[in-house]
C-alpha positions in Angstrom: 101.0 110.2 99.9 103.6 107.2 100.3 102.4 103.7 99.9 105.8 102.3 100.9 104.2 100.5 103.8 102.0 98.5 101.4 105.3 97.1 99.7 105.3 94.0 99.9 101.7 93.8 100.3 100.8 92.9 103.8 98.5 90.0 104.3 99.0 88.9 107.9 98.0 91.5 110.7 98.7 90.3 113.9 96.0 91.8 116.1 97.9 93.1 119.3 100.6 90.6 118.5 100.1 86.8 118.9 97.4 87.5 121.2 95.9 84.0 121.0 99.1 82.7 122.7 100.7 85.7 124.7 99.2 88.6 126.6 98.1 91.2 124.2 100.2 94.3 123.2 103.2 93.2 125.0 106.9 92.6 124.0 106.5 88.7 124.0 103.4 88.9 122.0 105.0 91.1 119.3 108.4 89.0 119.3 106.1 85.8 118.7 104.2 87.4 116.0 107.4 88.4 114.2 108.8 84.8 114.6 105.7 83.5 113.1 106.1 85.9 110.1 103.4 88.5 110.5 103.7 91.2 107.9 102.3 93.7 110.3 101.6 94.0 114.0 98.3 95.7 114.8 98.4 97.6 118.0 97.0 100.6 119.9 98.3 103.6 121.9 97.0 105.4 124.8 98.7 108.5 126.5 100.0 108.3 130.0 99.5 111.0 132.6 102.8 112.4 131.8 102.2 112.3 128.0 104.0 109.2 126.8 102.4 106.9 124.2 101.9 103.6 125.8 101.0 100.4 123.9 97.6 99.6 125.4 94.0 99.3 124.0 91.7 100.2 126.8 91.4 103.6 128.4 91.3 101.8 131.8 93.9 99.1 133.0 91.5 96.8 134.7 91.0 94.2 132.2 94.5 93.4 131.6 96.5 94.2 134.7 96.0 93.9 138.4 95.6 97.6 138.8 92.4 99.8 138.5 91.5 103.0 136.9 92.2 105.1 133.9 95.4 104.8 132.1 95.7 108.6 131.8 95.7 108.8 135.5 99.2 107.0 135.7 102.7 108.2 134.7 104.7 105.9 132.4 106.8 104.6 135.3 103.7 103.8 137.4 102.2 101.9 134.3 105.4 100.0 133.7 105.3 98.7 137.3 102.0 96.9 136.6 101.9 93.3 135.4 100.6 93.3 131.6 100.3 89.5 131.8 98.4 89.3 134.9 95.0 88.4 133.5 95.9 86.6 130.4 94.4 83.1 130.5 93.8 80.6 127.5 91.6 78.5 129.5 89.9 81.1 132.1 91.6 78.9 134.9 95.4 79.2 134.7 97.4 82.4 134.5 100.8 81.4 133.3 102.2 84.9 132.7 101.4 86.2 136.0 104.7 87.5 137.8 106.9 87.0 134.6 107.8 90.8 134.6 105.9 91.6 131.5 105.3 95.4 131.4 103.3 97.8 129.5 105.7 99.0 126.7 105.9 102.4 125.3 105.4 103.1 121.6 109.0 104.4 121.4 110.2 101.3 123.1 108.5 99.1 120.6 109.5 101.0 117.4 113.2 100.9 118.6 113.2 97.3 119.7 111.7 96.0 116.2 113.3 98.4 113.9 112.5 96.3 110.6 108.7 95.5 111.6 105.7 97.2 110.1 103.2 98.4 112.6 99.4 99.5 112.3 99.1 101.8 115.2 95.4 102.8 116.3 95.2 106.2 118.1 92.5 105.3 120.5 91.7 108.7 122.2 89.6 111.3 120.5 92.3 114.0 120.5 93.6 115.6 117.4 96.1 117.6 119.6 98.1 114.4 120.2 99.0 114.3 116.4 102.1 116.7 116.9 103.8 114.6 119.5 102.8 111.4 117.8 104.2 112.4 114.4 107.4 113.7 116.0 107.9 110.4 117.6 107.3 108.4 114.4 109.9 110.6 112.7 112.4 110.4 115.5 112.2 106.5 115.4 112.6 106.5 111.5 109.4 104.7 111.3 107.3 106.8 108.8 107.6 104.2 106.1 106.7 101.3 108.4 103.7 102.6 110.1 100.2 102.7 109.0 98.2 105.1 111.4 94.6 104.2 112.2 91.9 105.8 114.4 88.1 105.7 114.6 88.2 109.4 114.9 88.4 111.6 111.7 89.9 114.5 113.5 92.9 112.4 114.6 93.6 111.1 111.2 93.2 114.7 109.5 95.8 116.0 111.9 98.1 113.1 111.2 97.7 113.4 107.4 98.5 117.1 107.6 101.7 116.8 109.6 102.9 113.6 107.9 101.3 113.2 104.6 103.9 110.6 103.6 102.8 108.2 106.1 100.0 105.5 105.2 96.8 105.7 107.0 93.5 103.9 107.2 89.8 105.4 107.1 88.2 106.6 110.1 84.6 105.2 111.1 82.9 108.2 109.4 85.0 107.8 106.4 84.2 104.1 106.0 80.5 104.9 106.7 80.5 107.5 103.8 82.1 105.0 101.4 79.7 102.2 102.4 76.5 104.6 101.9 77.9 105.5 98.4 78.3 101.8 97.7 74.8 100.9 98.9 73.2 103.7 96.6 75.3 102.6 93.6 77.5 105.9 93.5 80.8 104.5 94.7 82.1 104.2 91.3 81.9 108.0 90.9 83.8 108.9 94.1 87.2 110.5 93.2 90.2 110.3 95.6 90.3 109.1 99.2 92.5 110.4 102.0 93.1 106.9 103.3 95.2 104.2 101.9 93.2 101.4 103.4 89.7 100.5 104.7 90.0 98.4 107.8 86.4 96.9 108.3 84.5 94.1 109.9 83.0 91.5 107.6 79.6 92.3 109.2 78.3 95.3 111.0 74.9 94.8 112.6 72.6 93.7 109.7 75.0 94.9 106.9 77.5 93.0 105.0 80.3 95.6 104.9 83.1 93.4 103.5 81.1 92.0 100.7 82.8 91.0 97.5 81.2 93.7 95.6 82.2 96.4 98.0 85.8 95.1 98.2 86.0 94.9 94.4 85.0 98.5 93.9 87.3 99.8 96.6 90.3 97.9 95.3 89.6 99.3 91.8 90.4 102.7 93.3 93.9 101.5 94.5 92.6 101.4 98.1 93.4 98.2 100.2 90.8 96.2 102.2 91.8 94.8 105.5 89.2 92.8 107.5 89.0 92.4 111.2 89.0 90.5 113.6 89.0 87.1 111.9 90.1 84.0 113.9 88.2 81.0 112.1 89.9 79.4 109.0 86.8 79.0 107.1 86.2 82.7 107.4 89.8 83.5 106.4 89.6 81.4 103.4 86.2 83.0 102.2 87.5 86.6 102.7 90.7 86.0 100.9 88.8 84.5 97.9 86.4 87.3 98.1 89.3 90.0 97.6 90.6 91.0 101.1 94.1 92.2 100.8 94.8 91.5 104.5 93.3 89.8 107.4 93.6 91.2 111.0 93.7 88.2 113.3 94.4 87.1 116.9 95.9 84.0 115.6 98.6 84.8 113.0 99.8 81.1 113.1 96.5 80.0 111.7 96.4 82.7 109.0 99.9 81.9 107.9 98.9 78.4 107.5 95.7 79.3 105.4 97.8 81.7 103.2 100.6 79.0 102.7 98.0 76.5 101.5 96.3 78.5 99.0 
């Protein structure tokens, strides 16, 4: 398993790019995050009707664009005619990116446009059969060493790990839950080996303190990175970094960069 993705150690994960200031998961958002100095751009992919991997979080287009319906009901060209900046608003009143010709990009476009940038790519659909086309695309774009693949679904990750064992991956929801259970009953120290290179977790889930200092300490002893999402408050960033988080996933990479530089 390659850990090239983790060298140098990524600290700033720009969640859907510079999403606090630009429409999420778009070229301008990614370009801004890169200019800020984000180590990694965290993003998501959904498949179009004609099988293309598109940079998009939701399985419907309603929240982001002027369109309606499921992303899988549209071809790539139909999706690219939509306005990906249509609903962005920092103040819930103005919509400064409407009509600016900001399109939904494909994964291949993004990997080729930013050939030096590391990406944390979340496979959103529960469909292990997509792994073959996905891994072929990563190879075709010479991106194996600069991609960390994530998914909440274990089947997706098992398929990706089988096809591209040299690419870094994070843990699925089920894998994280197993690790957390072992920690809670005091047996995490005995667990040998993990398929994932990183645990990407919230600080809290319901009433549980998932990204606790003790949990992070034990995980890091096993050589596994801990990345905490989605953190947008300065005090929270400082506390988590002090507690041992390797990286922070944030909508505001400008703020996180300031925090890290002041430490």
